[in-house]
N, C-alpha and C positions, 0 to 999 in steps of 0.2 A: 543549451541545445544549439547545435551548429547546423540547423537546416532552415530552409526558408520556404518550405512547401505549404505552410499554414494549415496543415492537416490537424485533426484532433489527436489528443493524447490518450493512451490507454495504459493500464497496468495489468500484468498477469501475476497472480500469486502462485500458491503451490498446488492448486487444483488441476493444473496441467491443461486446461482448456479455455475456460472463459476469460475474456479480457474485459476489464471494467473501465468505463470512461472516467477520465479525471480532467481537472483543470488546474492551472498554476495557482499557487497559494503564497501568502507572505511568509509563513513559517511552517516548519515540518509538523506533520501530524504523525500518528502512529504508523500508518501505512507507508508514507513517503520516507520515514526514517529507515525502514527496513527494506524497501523496494524502490527500484527506479521505474519510471514510466518510459514509454517510447512513442515516437511519432507514428501515426498510422499510415502516413504517406511514404516515408523513407526508412522507417525503423531506427532512426537515430535515437540513442538513449537520452532520456530527459532525467537528469539527476537532481533537479531542484525540487523544492517543496510542492506538493500537490494535494488536492482533495478529491474524493470520489463524488460524482454527481449522478443524479437519477436520470430517467429517460427524458425528462423535460429540461435537463441541464442545470437543475438546482443542486447546490451543495447539500449532501446528505448529513443530517445531524449525527447519525450513528454510522460511522465509517465502516463498521463491521457488519452492518445489516445485510442479511441474506448471503453472507459468505459461506462457502461449504465448510463442513465440520473439519476437514483437513487444515484449512487456513485458520479457523478459529482456535483449533488445538495448537497449531504451530505458534500463533501469536501469544497464546496464553503461557507458553513455555519460555518466552523471551523475557529478558530482564533489561529494560532500557529506560529511557526518560519518561515513558508514558505508562507502562505497566511493568510489574515485576511479580509474577506469581510466586506463591510460597514454594512450589516445587523447584522453580528456577533459582530462587534465593538459596535453597538448601542443597542444591546439586553440588556434589563434590565435597561437601563437608563431612567430616568424620562423625559417626554417631556413637 
């Protein structure tokens, strides 16, 4: 991140509206693997690992908790290092 405004970080998924608060993390989780956060002060993209936090600033155990159906469905269709749904695994295979 190339900003110095020391503002909070947020991430927006596919729901088109809500931005979720995040903090830097040591390693990528499922959300930071697929999405970039951004600075709330200057909108500079933050492409490093992050974790979602709750209203009190504590890291959420379940990073998908309370996400809209649109986002949960989209994540379930991905095949990456954290999840690989059976639908994503078989997509494109001849039957």
